[in-house]
N, C-alpha and C positions, 0 to 999 in steps of 0.2 A: 233829965230823961226820967220819965215815970217808970214804975216797975212793970206795967203792962207793955210799954214800948220796948223796954229792955228785954222782956221775955220774948216778944215777937222778933226781935233782932237776933237773939241768941239761939232761938229754936232752929232756924235754918242752918246756922253754923254747926250746931250739934249733929243735925241730921247728916250734913256733909262729912263730918268727921267719922261718923258711924259707917257711912257708905264707903269711904276710902279705907277704913280699917277692915271692913268685910272683904273688899276687893283684894287688898294686899295679903290678908291672911289666907284666902283661898288660892291666890296665885302662888304664894310661897309653898303651900301644901302640895300643889300640883307639880311645881318645878322641883321640889325636893323628893317627889315620889311617894309622899304620904297618901295622896290620892292617886291611885294607879291609872295608867292609860286604859281607856275603855270602861272604867268603872262607872256604874250608874250612881248619880248623885241624889241621894234622898234628902229632901228638904228637912225632914224631921231630924235625921241624923246630923246634918251640918249645923242646924240650929243648936242641937244638944252638945255636940262635940266641940264646936268652935265658939259657942256662946254668941251667936249672931242673931239679930232680930230678923223676922220674916221679910220685911220690906227691904232693909239693906242687903239681905241675902239675894233676893230676886234681882235687885239692881246690879249687884256684883256679878251674878251669873250672866246677865245680859251683856255686861261690859266684857267679861271673859270670853263670851261667844264672839264678840266683835274682834277680839284679839286672837281668836283661833285656838284658845286653850280648852274650851268646852264646846260641845255641839248639842243642839236641841233636836229632839225627835218627837213627832206628833204623838200625843197621848202617853208619852213615857218620860217626859221631863228632860233633864240634862244628863250628859255623861262626859267624862274626861276624854278629850280628843286623843285618837291614836296617832302615834308617830311611825309612819312607814318609812324606814330608812332608805330602802331601795327607791321608793317614789321620790323622796326628798333629793337623793343623789341625781335622779333624772332631771328634776326641776333645777338643780344647781347647774347642770350642764347648760340648760336653757338660760338661766340667769347669767352665767358667764358670758355668753354671746350677747345678751341684751345689754349688760353693763359695759362691755367693750364697745358696742355700737353707740351707746349713749355718750360715752366719753369721747369717741371720735367725732360725733356730730356736734357735741357741746363745745369742743375746742374751737369750732368755727362759728357757732351761734351765740355763745355766752357773751353777755355784756360785762363791762367792768363792774357793774353792780352785782351781777351774778357771782363773779369771782370774789368780790368783797364779802358776799354772803357766805361763800364757801370757806374763806379764810376765818370768818367769825365762828363758824361751826367748829373748825379745827382748834381755834383758841379755847372754845368751851370744852372740847375733848381733852386738851392739855391741862386745863384747870381741874377737870375731873380726875385726871391721872395723878395730879399732885395730892389729891385727898387720900388716896390709898385705901380708904375704908371699903370693905366688901359687904355692904348691907343690901337688903332687897331693893331699897330706894336707889342705891348707886347702880346696881345691876340694871334696873329699869331705865335709868338715865343713860347708862352706857349704850344700851340697845337703841334707845331713842336717838341719841346723837349719831351713832353709826349709820342708822337708816337715813338720818337727815342729810348726811353727806351725799348719799346716792340720790335722794329726792331733789336736792338742789341741782345736781348735775342733770338729772332726768328732766326737770322742769326747764332747764336752760336749753334743751334741744328744740323746744317749741314744736315738737312733733307729736301731735295728738295721738296718733295710732301707737307709736312707740311707748308713750306715757301710759296709755290704757293697758296695753299688753304687759308691760313691765310691772305695773302696780298689781295686776291680777296675779302674776307669778309671786310677787312679794307677799301678797295676802295668803297664798297657799303655803308659803314658807314660814309664816309667822311663828307657829309653834316650834318648828325646828330651830329658828333663830333664838327663841327664848331658852330652849334647852341647851343650845350651844353656849350661850353666854353664862348660864347658870351652872352647867355641869363641867364644861371644858373652859376653865378660867385662864384664857391666854390673852388677857387684856393688853399687856405690853406689846405683844405682837400685833394685835388689832390696831393699836394706836400708830405703830410704825407703818402698817399697811395703809391706813387712812391718810397718814401724812404723805406717803409716797404718791397716792392718788391726787391729793389736793395740790401738792407742789407741782406735779406734772401738768395739772389743769391750769394753774395760775401761770405757768411758764408757756402754756399753749404748745406743749411738746406732745404731739399726737402719739408717736410710737411708745413713749414712756408712759403716757396715761393709759393706753390700751393694755400694756404689759402689767401695769400696777393693778388695774381693775381685774384682769384675769387672775393674777396671783392671789388677790384677796379672796376670790370665790373658790379657787383651788384649795386654799387653807380651810375653808368651810367644808369642802368635800372630805378632806383628811380628818377634820373634827367629827364628821358623821361616823367615821369608822371607830373613832375613840368612843363615841356615844353608844355605838353598837356593843362594844366591849364592856362598857359600864353597865348597860342594861342587862347584858348576859350575866355579868358577875352578880348583880342584884337578884336576878331570877334564881341563880344557883346558890344564893346565900353567902356569896363571897363579900369581902370588904369592898366598900365603895372605892373606886379608882379615883385618884386625884392626879391630874396631869401637872407636870412642873410648869411654873411660870416661865414664860419666854423672855 
């Protein structure tokens, strides 16, 4: 391989590394509260403080917007998304009903392949659980796998209207889900709740699957109250609250 060819091969890889680093750096700053809710994000300041190039920064902001962590406003750039706990709790009530409905329908419509896919996701969750490391990458994977459990069940319903409505609710909850994973670290409980859902689905036990789906969302509603207390403590200068591992 010539030096010119090697340079052309390595340049895209380097750009990809820089994009990912910028994205993870800003995400961590938002989830840790270093960048406050509602705060306007000045490109010049972010470039200076986080040592991020302009192009990787803009790509990272676009990606963060897709994940619901920042919002863009015409002629004023980006700002950190606000987390309205009351609105989130209302959405979680809706999510509880939708998840229960999806479980009930999917019990009847899921194929053996769908259930095998669900078991695969649970295996990945168990593998992640054995790692124990609590890094930003693990937090991200934790949320990704948790959402995948629900996505597999939802897709298995083959109900286009339910799929569309549920995905819309999940999109609106994305910031809250990130904060829940990052601030209220109850991973062991989440693993147990997902296992209960998956086992009930594979057994095609409708009452158990519905109950497990509802219990999981009710835990999220309880976690929102914890997040409210954490945010209040931060605003008043108190120490960051750390909930015990379950």
